[in-house]
C-alpha positions as CSV (number, residue, x, y, z in Angstrom):
1,M,22.7,92.1,28.5
2,S,20.8,95.4,28.5
3,C,20.1,96.9,25.1
4,T,19.0,100.6,24.7
5,Y,17.4,102.2,21.7
6,R,17.8,105.8,20.6
7,L,17.4,108.0,17.6
8,A,20.4,107.7,15.4
9,K,22.9,110.5,14.8
10,Q,25.0,111.2,11.7
11,R,28.1,110.3,13.8
12,D,26.7,106.7,14.0
13,G,27.5,106.2,10.3
14,E,30.8,104.6,11.1
15,A,29.4,102.1,13.4
16,C,26.6,101.3,11.0
17,A,29.1,101.0,8.1
18,R,31.1,98.5,10.2
19,I,28.0,96.4,10.8
20,I,27.3,96.4,7.0
21,Q,30.9,95.6,6.2
22,D,30.9,92.6,8.6
23,W,27.6,91.4,7.2
24,A,28.9,91.6,3.6
25,T,32.0,89.6,4.6
26,E,29.9,86.8,6.0
27,T,27.5,86.9,2.9
28,P,29.5,85.3,0.0
29,W,26.6,85.6,-2.5
30,L,26.5,89.4,-2.1
31,G,29.7,90.2,-4.0
32,P,31.9,93.2,-3.4
33,V,30.6,96.2,-1.5
34,N,31.8,99.8,-1.5
35,S,34.9,100.8,0.5
36,F,34.5,101.4,4.2
37,E,34.8,105.1,3.6
38,Q,32.0,105.0,1.0
39,L,29.8,103.0,3.4
40,V,30.4,105.5,6.2
41,E,29.5,108.4,3.9
42,F,26.4,106.6,2.6
43,W,25.0,105.6,6.0
44,A,25.9,108.9,7.7
45,G,23.9,110.5,4.9
46,C,20.9,108.2,5.6
47,L,21.0,108.9,9.3
48,H,20.5,112.7,8.8
49,N,16.8,112.3,9.5
50,V,16.9,111.7,13.2
51,E,13.1,111.2,13.4
52,T,13.1,107.9,11.5
53,S,16.6,106.4,12.1
54,W,17.3,104.4,15.3
55,V,20.3,102.5,16.8
56,A,20.5,99.8,19.3
57,E,23.3,100.0,21.8
58,V,24.9,97.5,24.3
59,D,27.4,99.0,26.7
60,G,27.6,102.1,24.6
61,K,28.4,100.2,21.4
62,V,26.0,100.3,18.4
63,V,25.0,96.7,17.6
64,G,22.1,97.4,15.3
65,F,20.3,100.1,13.3
66,C,17.2,100.8,11.3
67,V,16.5,103.6,8.8
68,R,13.1,104.4,7.5
69,E,12.5,106.9,4.8
70,D,8.8,107.8,4.5
71,D,7.1,104.4,4.3
72,N,10.2,102.4,3.2
73,L,12.8,100.7,5.3
74,S,16.2,101.6,3.9
75,G,18.0,99.2,6.1
76,L,17.7,97.1,9.2
77,Y,20.9,95.3,10.4
78,V,22.1,93.7,13.6
79,A,25.7,92.8,14.3
80,R,26.8,89.2,14.5
81,G,26.7,88.0,18.0
82,F,23.6,90.2,18.8
83,R,21.1,88.5,16.4
84,D,18.2,86.4,17.7
85,L,18.0,88.5,20.9
86,G,15.0,90.6,19.8
87,I,17.0,93.6,18.7
88,G,15.9,93.5,15.1
89,K,12.2,93.1,16.2
90,Q,12.5,96.1,18.5
91,L,14.1,98.2,15.7
92,L,11.4,97.2,13.3
93,D,8.7,98.0,15.9
94,L,10.1,101.5,16.2
95,A,9.9,101.9,12.4
96,K,6.3,100.6,12.4
97,E,5.2,102.8,15.3
98,D,3.6,105.8,13.5
99,R,2.9,104.1,10.1
100,D,-0.1,102.4,8.6
101,W,2.2,100.4,6.3
102,I,5.9,100.1,5.4
103,T,7.8,98.5,2.6
104,V,10.8,96.3,3.2
105,W,13.2,94.8,0.7
106,A,15.3,91.7,1.2
107,Y,17.3,89.6,-1.2
108,D,15.8,86.2,-2.2
109,E,19.2,84.7,-1.3
110,N,18.8,85.9,2.3
111,P,16.2,83.5,3.7
112,R,17.0,84.5,7.3
113,A,15.9,88.1,6.7
114,R,12.9,87.1,4.7
115,E,11.7,84.7,7.4
116,F,12.2,87.5,10.0
117,Y,10.0,89.9,8.0
118,R,7.4,87.2,7.4
119,R,7.3,86.4,11.2
120,E,6.8,90.1,11.8
121,G,3.8,90.3,9.6
122,C,5.3,91.4,6.3
123,V,3.9,89.8,3.1
124,E,5.8,89.4,-0.2
125,I,4.2,91.6,-2.9
126,S,6.8,91.7,-5.7
127,R,10.2,90.7,-7.0
128,E,12.7,92.4,-9.2
129,V,16.2,91.7,-10.4
130,E,18.7,94.4,-9.5
131,E,20.4,95.6,-12.7
132,D,23.9,95.9,-11.3
133,T,24.1,92.8,-9.1
134,R,21.6,90.5,-10.9
135,L,20.3,89.5,-7.4
136,I,16.6,89.0,-6.9
137,D,15.2,91.6,-4.5
138,V,11.9,90.8,-2.8
139,E,9.5,93.5,-1.8
140,H,7.6,92.9,1.4
141,R,4.7,95.0,2.8
142,W,3.6,95.3,6.4
143,T,0.2,96.8,7.0
144,R,-1.2,97.8,10.4
145,S,-4.2,95.7,11.4
146,K,-7.3,97.8,11.8
């Protein structure tokens, strides 16, 4: 399997929304998410900054994406069936490339994501309860070694 990485385009919003929707379906603790149309609108809006949004493609199909806004990761998701292949790591490495530090959030109920971020050098720095979902969101910070 050959995976390619490129800057994201707004038109990738639908593929990214599909990845989120599928992830939400397999994540029972998350609760309901927005409609597919709302997800497409949201992620297409996030992908407007082509300098800090990337997608991973296999055979022309988007199988993962990463969005960085300033020093904060807004999202990093990889489709089921394409996880544990290094795609998430490569997307995170792209987000780290020109930064001295970045902040990443992951739910406490998502140990797989939290372990991934720890393995990639992110350290937990705070926790907060989301007002609308009541889920614990854990803030992680990656800092470039000097």
